C-alpha positions in Angstrom: 20.1 11.0 19.9 16.8 11.5 21.7 13.7 10.3 20.0 11.0 12.9 20.1 8.5 10.2 20.8 10.3 9.6 24.1 9.8 13.3 25.2 6.5 13.8 27.0 5.0 15.5 30.1 2.4 12.9 30.8 1.8 9.2 29.9 -1.8 8.1 30.0 -3.0 4.5 29.5 -6.4 4.3 27.7 -8.2 1.0 27.0 -10.6 0.2 24.2 -13.4 -2.1 25.2 -16.6 -3.5 23.6 -17.8 -6.5 21.7 -15.7 -8.2 19.1 -16.0 -6.8 15.6 -17.1 -3.2 16.5 -13.9 -1.8 15.1 -11.7 -1.2 18.2 -8.5 -2.3 16.4 -9.1 0.0 13.4 -9.8 2.9 15.8 -6.4 2.2 17.3 -4.6 1.9 14.0 -6.4 5.0 12.5 -5.4 7.2 15.5 -1.9 5.9 16.0 -0.8 5.1 12.4 -3.6 6.6 10.2 -4.2 3.1 8.8 -7.4 1.1 8.2 -7.5 -2.6 7.3 -10.7 -4.0 5.9 -9.3 -7.5 6.5 -8.5 -6.8 10.2 -8.5 -10.0 12.2 -10.0 -10.4 15.7 -7.5 -9.3 18.4 -6.2 -12.2 20.4 -5.6 -11.2 24.0 -4.4 -7.6 23.9 -2.2 -5.2 21.9 -1.3 -1.6 22.3 0.2 1.4 20.4 1.2 4.9 21.4 0.9 8.4 20.0 1.8 11.7 21.4 -0.4 14.8 21.1 -0.3 18.4 22.4 -2.9 19.5 25.0 -2.7 23.0 26.4 1.0 23.3 25.7 1.9 19.9 27.2 2.9 16.7 25.4 0.6 13.9 26.3 1.7 10.4 25.3 -1.2 8.1 24.9 -0.7 4.4 25.4 -3.8 2.8 23.9 -4.7 -0.8 24.7 -7.0 -2.8 22.5 -8.6 -5.5 24.6 -10.1 -8.5 22.8 -13.9 -8.5 22.8 -14.5 -12.3 22.6 -16.0 -13.9 25.6 -13.3 -16.5 26.0 -10.7 -13.7 26.5 -12.6 -11.8 29.1 -10.7 -13.3 32.0 -7.4 -12.3 30.4 -8.3 -8.8 29.5 -9.7 -7.8 32.9 -6.1 -7.5 34.2 -5.5 -4.8 31.6 -8.0 -2.4 33.1 -5.5 -1.9 35.9 -3.6 1.4 35.4 -6.0 2.8 32.8 -7.0 6.4 33.3 -9.4 6.5 30.3 -11.6 4.1 28.3 -13.4 4.2 25.0 -16.5 1.9 25.2 -17.1 1.1 21.6 -20.2 -0.3 19.9 -21.3 -0.7 16.2 -24.1 1.6 15.2 -25.3 -1.0 12.8 -25.5 -3.8 15.3 -27.9 -3.2 18.2 -26.7 -6.1 20.3 -23.2 -4.5 20.5 -24.9 -1.4 22.0 -27.1 -3.5 24.4 -23.9 -5.1 25.7 -22.4 -1.7 26.5 -24.0 -1.8 29.9 -22.3 -5.1 30.7 -19.0 -3.7 29.5 -19.5 -0.6 31.6 -20.1 -2.7 34.7 -17.0 -4.7 34.1 -15.0 -1.5 33.6 -16.3 -0.1 36.9 -15.5 -3.4 38.7 -11.9 -3.5 37.5 -10.8 0.0 36.7 -9.9 3.0 38.9 -12.9 4.8 40.3 -11.9 8.1 38.6 -11.4 6.6 35.1 -12.7 8.9 32.3 -15.1 7.0 30.0 -16.4 7.8 26.5 -19.2 5.9 24.7 -18.2 5.6 21.0 -20.7 4.6 18.3 -18.3 3.4 15.6 -18.9 2.7 11.9 -20.9 5.9 11.4 -20.3 5.5 7.7 -22.9 2.7 7.8 -25.7 5.2 8.4 -27.9 3.4 5.9 -27.7 0.3 8.2 -28.1 2.2 11.4 -29.7 0.2 14.2 -28.8 2.4 17.2 -30.3 6.0 17.1 -27.8 8.7 18.2 -30.3 10.1 20.6 -30.8 6.8 22.4 -27.0 6.3 22.8 -26.6 9.9 23.9 -29.3 9.5 26.6 -27.5 6.3 27.8 -24.2 8.1 28.0 -25.8 11.0 30.0 -27.5 8.6 32.3 -24.1 7.0 33.2 -22.0 10.1 33.2 -20.1 9.3 30.0 -19.2 11.6 27.1 -20.4 10.4 23.7 -19.3 10.5 20.0 -20.0 8.6 16.8 -16.9 7.8 14.8 -15.8 6.0 11.6 -12.4 4.4 11.5 -13.0 3.8 7.8 -13.4 7.5 6.8 -11.6 8.9 9.8 -14.7 10.8 11.0 -14.3 12.0 14.6 -11.5 9.5 15.4 -9.0 12.2 16.2 -11.7 14.2 18.1 -12.6 11.2 20.3 -9.0 10.6 21.5 -8.3 14.3 21.8 -11.4 14.8 23.9 -10.7 12.0 26.3 -7.0 12.8 26.7 -7.8 16.4 27.3 -10.4 15.5 30.0 -7.8 13.2 31.7 -5.1 15.9 31.5 -7.4 18.5 33.1 -8.3 16.2 36.0 -4.7 15.3 36.6 -3.5 19.0 36.4 -6.2 20.2 38.7 -5.2 17.6 41.3 -1.6 18.7 41.0 -2.6 22.3 41.7 -4.7 21.3 44.7 -1.9 19.2 46.1 -1.6 15.4 46.6 -4.8 13.6 47.3 -5.8 10.1 48.4 -6.6 8.9 44.9 -4.1 6.8 43.0 -5.2 8.9 40.0 -3.1 11.8 41.3 0.4 12.0 39.8 3.4 12.5 42.1 5.5 14.3 39.6 5.2 16.2 36.4 5.7 13.1 34.3 3.2 10.4 34.9 4.4 6.9 33.9 1.8 4.1 33.8 3.0 0.8 35.2 1.9 -1.9 32.8 2.7 -5.5 33.7 0.7 -7.9 31.5 2.0 -11.1 33.1 1.7 -10.2 36.8 -0.5 -8.3 39.2 0.7 -4.8 40.1 0.5 -3.9 43.8 -2.7 -2.4 45.0 -1.1 1.0 45.8 0.1 1.4 42.2 -3.2 0.5 40.5 -3.3 3.6 38.5 -0.5 6.1 38.2 2.9 5.8 39.8 5.4 8.6 39.9 9.1 8.0 39.8 
């Protein structure tokens, strides 16, 4: 018997990055399991979960990776950017330092990820508006300067969590489908077939030519 979760047209790897404590794990659990845990512990290394959504009549399976934000795990997590076609760069709207560090995370992402990766800046914990330390306009200007989309979310009350993932997955799908229509290009981002599996090998390096998407 075929599991519906195994039936999809595209598989996209998306990474969550940002400082420790900004709520990446709860964004992941809210989107994939509709759960929120106030006692959430810091992620050690990396974890991932999947969820399938419909985009323009196609089934998109998102494989979402939660990378640890602690400095001592940075060397480990850099390997997980390989193969990612989307990234949510998350900060806490109530902690300005986590927003200041977004520039450094963005540089790391650009250093390790595919050049065509789709990036969204996410101001999480919007439910803490009474403690806001990062004005929305400031973050929006930063996003526009760096060519990122921008949303504020709350994993606690579910605000904009669905929208954030839907938006980035739709953007990735449109890029991939446009490249399919225009024929195979030089970029690894282009799929070779209708189904786009992402090769994920946490314990070893993938070959350079399969750094993003690899068609079977």
